[in-house]
PyMOL CGO cylinders between C-alpha atoms (Angstrom):
from pymol import cmd
from pymol.cgo import CYLINDER

trace = [
    CYLINDER, -50.85, 1.59, -60.61, -47.92, 3.98, -60.30, 0.3, 1, 1, 1, 1, 1, 1,
    CYLINDER, -47.92, 3.98, -60.30, -45.51, 4.78, -57.50, 0.3, 1, 1, 1, 1, 1, 1,
    CYLINDER, -45.51, 4.78, -57.50, -47.58, 7.77, -56.34, 0.3, 1, 1, 1, 1, 1, 1,
    CYLINDER, -47.58, 7.77, -56.34, -50.66, 5.55, -55.94, 0.3, 1, 1, 1, 1, 1, 1,
    CYLINDER, -50.66, 5.55, -55.94, -48.64, 3.14, -53.81, 0.3, 1, 1, 1, 1, 1, 1,
    CYLINDER, -48.64, 3.14, -53.81, -47.49, 6.08, -51.67, 0.3, 1, 1, 1, 1, 1, 1,
    CYLINDER, -47.49, 6.08, -51.67, -51.14, 7.16, -51.34, 0.3, 1, 1, 1, 1, 1, 1,
    CYLINDER, -51.14, 7.16, -51.34, -52.20, 3.71, -50.14, 0.3, 1, 1, 1, 1, 1, 1,
    CYLINDER, -52.20, 3.71, -50.14, -49.11, 3.25, -47.95, 0.3, 1, 1, 1, 1, 1, 1,
    CYLINDER, -49.11, 3.25, -47.95, -48.01, 6.81, -47.04, 0.3, 1, 1, 1, 1, 1, 1,
    CYLINDER, -48.01, 6.81, -47.04, -45.50, 5.79, -44.37, 0.3, 1, 1, 1, 1, 1, 1,
    CYLINDER, -45.50, 5.79, -44.37, -43.19, 2.95, -43.46, 0.3, 1, 1, 1, 1, 1, 1,
    CYLINDER, -43.19, 2.95, -43.46, -45.45, 2.33, -40.45, 0.3, 1, 1, 1, 1, 1, 1,
    CYLINDER, -45.45, 2.33, -40.45, -48.41, 1.66, -42.76, 0.3, 1, 1, 1, 1, 1, 1,
    CYLINDER, -48.41, 1.66, -42.76, -46.33, -0.83, -44.76, 0.3, 1, 1, 1, 1, 1, 1,
    CYLINDER, -46.33, -0.83, -44.76, -45.19, -2.57, -41.57, 0.3, 1, 1, 1, 1, 1, 1,
    CYLINDER, -45.19, -2.57, -41.57, -48.76, -2.74, -40.28, 0.3, 1, 1, 1, 1, 1, 1,
    CYLINDER, -48.76, -2.74, -40.28, -49.90, -4.30, -43.57, 0.3, 1, 1, 1, 1, 1, 1,
    CYLINDER, -49.90, -4.30, -43.57, -47.07, -6.87, -43.51, 0.3, 1, 1, 1, 1, 1, 1,
    CYLINDER, -47.07, -6.87, -43.51, -47.86, -7.72, -39.87, 0.3, 1, 1, 1, 1, 1, 1,
    CYLINDER, -47.86, -7.72, -39.87, -51.48, -8.35, -40.80, 0.3, 1, 1, 1, 1, 1, 1,
    CYLINDER, -51.48, -8.35, -40.80, -50.43, -10.64, -43.66, 0.3, 1, 1, 1, 1, 1, 1,
    CYLINDER, -50.43, -10.64, -43.66, -47.77, -12.54, -41.72, 0.3, 1, 1, 1, 1, 1, 1,
    CYLINDER, -47.77, -12.54, -41.72, -49.27, -12.63, -38.21, 0.3, 1, 1, 1, 1, 1, 1,
    CYLINDER, -49.27, -12.63, -38.21, -53.04, -12.58, -38.37, 0.3, 1, 1, 1, 1, 1, 1,
    CYLINDER, -53.04, -12.58, -38.37, -53.50, -12.17, -34.62, 0.3, 1, 1, 1, 1, 1, 1,
    CYLINDER, -53.50, -12.17, -34.62, -50.27, -11.83, -32.67, 0.3, 1, 1, 1, 1, 1, 1,
    CYLINDER, -50.27, -11.83, -32.67, -46.57, -11.45, -33.58, 0.3, 1, 1, 1, 1, 1, 1,
    CYLINDER, -46.57, -11.45, -33.58, -44.60, -14.69, -33.49, 0.3, 1, 1, 1, 1, 1, 1,
    CYLINDER, -44.60, -14.69, -33.49, -40.86, -14.93, -33.00, 0.3, 1, 1, 1, 1, 1, 1,
    CYLINDER, -40.86, -14.93, -33.00, -39.30, -16.21, -36.24, 0.3, 1, 1, 1, 1, 1, 1,
    CYLINDER, -39.30, -16.21, -36.24, -36.52, -17.90, -34.27, 0.3, 1, 1, 1, 1, 1, 1,
    CYLINDER, -36.52, -17.90, -34.27, -38.35, -19.89, -31.59, 0.3, 1, 1, 1, 1, 1, 1,
    CYLINDER, -38.35, -19.89, -31.59, -42.01, -19.48, -32.68, 0.3, 1, 1, 1, 1, 1, 1,
    CYLINDER, -42.01, -19.48, -32.68, -42.98, -18.03, -29.30, 0.3, 1, 1, 1, 1, 1, 1,
    CYLINDER, -42.98, -18.03, -29.30, -45.95, -15.71, -28.94, 0.3, 1, 1, 1, 1, 1, 1,
    CYLINDER, -45.95, -15.71, -28.94, -44.48, -14.07, -25.83, 0.3, 1, 1, 1, 1, 1, 1,
    CYLINDER, -44.48, -14.07, -25.83, -43.10, -10.71, -26.94, 0.3, 1, 1, 1, 1, 1, 1,
    CYLINDER, -43.10, -10.71, -26.94, -42.83, -7.07, -25.98, 0.3, 1, 1, 1, 1, 1, 1,
    CYLINDER, -42.83, -7.07, -25.98, -43.06, -4.25, -28.50, 0.3, 1, 1, 1, 1, 1, 1,
    CYLINDER, -43.06, -4.25, -28.50, -39.94, -2.09, -28.52, 0.3, 1, 1, 1, 1, 1, 1,
    CYLINDER, -39.94, -2.09, -28.52, -40.65, 1.64, -28.20, 0.3, 1, 1, 1, 1, 1, 1,
    CYLINDER, -40.65, 1.64, -28.20, -40.24, 3.89, -31.25, 0.3, 1, 1, 1, 1, 1, 1,
    CYLINDER, -40.24, 3.89, -31.25, -39.18, 0.96, -33.42, 0.3, 1, 1, 1, 1, 1, 1,
    CYLINDER, -39.18, 0.96, -33.42, -40.91, -1.52, -35.68, 0.3, 1, 1, 1, 1, 1, 1,
    CYLINDER, -40.91, -1.52, -35.68, -39.44, -4.37, -33.67, 0.3, 1, 1, 1, 1, 1, 1,
    CYLINDER, -39.44, -4.37, -33.67, -40.42, -6.83, -30.97, 0.3, 1, 1, 1, 1, 1, 1,
    CYLINDER, -40.42, -6.83, -30.97, -38.42, -8.45, -28.18, 0.3, 1, 1, 1, 1, 1, 1,
    CYLINDER, -38.42, -8.45, -28.18, -39.00, -12.18, -27.68, 0.3, 1, 1, 1, 1, 1, 1,
    CYLINDER, -39.00, -12.18, -27.68, -39.39, -12.96, -24.00, 0.3, 1, 1, 1, 1, 1, 1,
    CYLINDER, -39.39, -12.96, -24.00, -38.59, -16.63, -24.59, 0.3, 1, 1, 1, 1, 1, 1,
    CYLINDER, -38.59, -16.63, -24.59, -35.34, -16.65, -26.58, 0.3, 1, 1, 1, 1, 1, 1,
    CYLINDER, -35.34, -16.65, -26.58, -34.35, -13.04, -25.74, 0.3, 1, 1, 1, 1, 1, 1,
    CYLINDER, -34.35, -13.04, -25.74, -33.90, -11.84, -29.35, 0.3, 1, 1, 1, 1, 1, 1,
    CYLINDER, -33.90, -11.84, -29.35, -35.38, -8.91, -31.18, 0.3, 1, 1, 1, 1, 1, 1,
    CYLINDER, -35.38, -8.91, -31.18, -37.12, -9.19, -34.53, 0.3, 1, 1, 1, 1, 1, 1,
    CYLINDER, -37.12, -9.19, -34.53, -39.37, -7.41, -36.98, 0.3, 1, 1, 1, 1, 1, 1,
    CYLINDER, -39.37, -7.41, -36.98, -41.96, -8.58, -39.45, 0.3, 1, 1, 1, 1, 1, 1,
    CYLINDER, -41.96, -8.58, -39.45, -39.35, -8.46, -42.23, 0.3, 1, 1, 1, 1, 1, 1,
    CYLINDER, -39.35, -8.46, -42.23, -37.05, -11.11, -40.68, 0.3, 1, 1, 1, 1, 1, 1,
    CYLINDER, -37.05, -11.11, -40.68, -36.78, -14.05, -43.06, 0.3, 1, 1, 1, 1, 1, 1,
    CYLINDER, -36.78, -14.05, -43.06, -38.33, -12.17, -45.99, 0.3, 1, 1, 1, 1, 1, 1,
    CYLINDER, -38.33, -12.17, -45.99, -36.90, -10.46, -49.05, 0.3, 1, 1, 1, 1, 1, 1,
    CYLINDER, -36.90, -10.46, -49.05, -37.41, -7.13, -47.25, 0.3, 1, 1, 1, 1, 1, 1,
    CYLINDER, -37.41, -7.13, -47.25, -34.94, -8.00, -44.48, 0.3, 1, 1, 1, 1, 1, 1,
    CYLINDER, -34.94, -8.00, -44.48, -31.90, -5.67, -44.37, 0.3, 1, 1, 1, 1, 1, 1,
    CYLINDER, -31.90, -5.67, -44.37, -33.05, -3.85, -47.51, 0.3, 1, 1, 1, 1, 1, 1,
    CYLINDER, -33.05, -3.85, -47.51, -32.18, -0.18, -47.86, 0.3, 1, 1, 1, 1, 1, 1,
    CYLINDER, -32.18, -0.18, -47.86, -35.02, 0.33, -50.37, 0.3, 1, 1, 1, 1, 1, 1,
    CYLINDER, -35.02, 0.33, -50.37, -38.25, 1.84, -49.00, 0.3, 1, 1, 1, 1, 1, 1,
    CYLINDER, -38.25, 1.84, -49.00, -41.06, -0.65, -48.43, 0.3, 1, 1, 1, 1, 1, 1,
    CYLINDER, -41.06, -0.65, -48.43, -43.34, 1.48, -50.61, 0.3, 1, 1, 1, 1, 1, 1,
    CYLINDER, -43.34, 1.48, -50.61, -40.94, 0.97, -53.51, 0.3, 1, 1, 1, 1, 1, 1,
    CYLINDER, -40.94, 0.97, -53.51, -40.83, -2.76, -52.80, 0.3, 1, 1, 1, 1, 1, 1,
    CYLINDER, -40.83, -2.76, -52.80, -44.62, -2.87, -52.89, 0.3, 1, 1, 1, 1, 1, 1,
    CYLINDER, -44.62, -2.87, -52.89, -44.59, -1.00, -56.21, 0.3, 1, 1, 1, 1, 1, 1,
    CYLINDER, -44.59, -1.00, -56.21, -42.02, -3.40, -57.69, 0.3, 1, 1, 1, 1, 1, 1,
    CYLINDER, -42.02, -3.40, -57.69, -44.17, -6.36, -56.64, 0.3, 1, 1, 1, 1, 1, 1,
    CYLINDER, -44.17, -6.36, -56.64, -47.17, -4.69, -58.26, 0.3, 1, 1, 1, 1, 1, 1,
    CYLINDER, -47.17, -4.69, -58.26, -45.21, -4.11, -61.48, 0.3, 1, 1, 1, 1, 1, 1,
    CYLINDER, -45.21, -4.11, -61.48, -43.95, -7.70, -61.63, 0.3, 1, 1, 1, 1, 1, 1,
    CYLINDER, -43.95, -7.70, -61.63, -47.37, -9.21, -60.91, 0.3, 1, 1, 1, 1, 1, 1,
    CYLINDER, -47.37, -9.21, -60.91, -49.17, -7.06, -63.48, 0.3, 1, 1, 1, 1, 1, 1,
    CYLINDER, -49.17, -7.06, -63.48, -46.52, -7.02, -66.23, 0.3, 1, 1, 1, 1, 1, 1,
    CYLINDER, -46.52, -7.02, -66.23, -47.32, -9.00, -69.34, 0.3, 1, 1, 1, 1, 1, 1,
    CYLINDER, -47.32, -9.00, -69.34, -43.81, -8.63, -70.71, 0.3, 1, 1, 1, 1, 1, 1,
    CYLINDER, -43.81, -8.63, -70.71, -40.42, -8.97, -69.11, 0.3, 1, 1, 1, 1, 1, 1,
    CYLINDER, -40.42, -8.97, -69.11, -38.96, -5.85, -67.54, 0.3, 1, 1, 1, 1, 1, 1,
    CYLINDER, -38.96, -5.85, -67.54, -35.25, -5.13, -67.46, 0.3, 1, 1, 1, 1, 1, 1,
    CYLINDER, -35.25, -5.13, -67.46, -33.42, -4.01, -64.35, 0.3, 1, 1, 1, 1, 1, 1,
    CYLINDER, -33.42, -4.01, -64.35, -32.72, -0.67, -66.06, 0.3, 1, 1, 1, 1, 1, 1,
    CYLINDER, -32.72, -0.67, -66.06, -36.42, -0.10, -66.76, 0.3, 1, 1, 1, 1, 1, 1,
    CYLINDER, -36.42, -0.10, -66.76, -37.29, -1.04, -63.19, 0.3, 1, 1, 1, 1, 1, 1,
    CYLINDER, -37.29, -1.04, -63.19, -34.56, 1.25, -61.85, 0.3, 1, 1, 1, 1, 1, 1,
    CYLINDER, -34.56, 1.25, -61.85, -35.98, 4.16, -63.86, 0.3, 1, 1, 1, 1, 1, 1,
    CYLINDER, -35.98, 4.16, -63.86, -39.53, 3.49, -62.62, 0.3, 1, 1, 1, 1, 1, 1,
    CYLINDER, -39.53, 3.49, -62.62, -38.63, 3.43, -58.92, 0.3, 1, 1, 1, 1, 1, 1,
    CYLINDER, -38.63, 3.43, -58.92, -35.71, 5.84, -58.89, 0.3, 1, 1, 1, 1, 1, 1,
    CYLINDER, -35.71, 5.84, -58.89, -32.85, 3.57, -57.86, 0.3, 1, 1, 1, 1, 1, 1,
    CYLINDER, -32.85, 3.57, -57.86, -29.65, 2.42, -59.53, 0.3, 1, 1, 1, 1, 1, 1,
    CYLINDER, -29.65, 2.42, -59.53, -29.70, -0.49, -61.96, 0.3, 1, 1, 1, 1, 1, 1,
    CYLINDER, -29.70, -0.49, -61.96, -27.63, -2.53, -59.49, 0.3, 1, 1, 1, 1, 1, 1,
    CYLINDER, -27.63, -2.53, -59.49, -30.22, -2.00, -56.76, 0.3, 1, 1, 1, 1, 1, 1,
    CYLINDER, -30.22, -2.00, -56.76, -33.01, -2.93, -59.17, 0.3, 1, 1, 1, 1, 1, 1,
    CYLINDER, -33.01, -2.93, -59.17, -31.14, -6.09, -60.16, 0.3, 1, 1, 1, 1, 1, 1,
]
cmd.load_cgo(trace, "trace")
């Protein structure tokens, strides 16, 4: 699988978010802070507002995707590479494959 195939499967950030929500919350979003199921979806954002503890959160809170500047499609591709790689891959090789700096890949 290459990066273009990942972009075909997950063409937008919204598709990636929807997939992560399905994996993390099978039925309804749950606040990662208080575990409440009482939430409101925030308009035009991929976030929810917890009506119990009054915080906002997204599906990426508490995951390796939280606060990342790298596109989720690229993250999905990196995961695919690492899971399917028989040999080790250097940060420079990974950086070249996904089009980021070696420091970002590290």
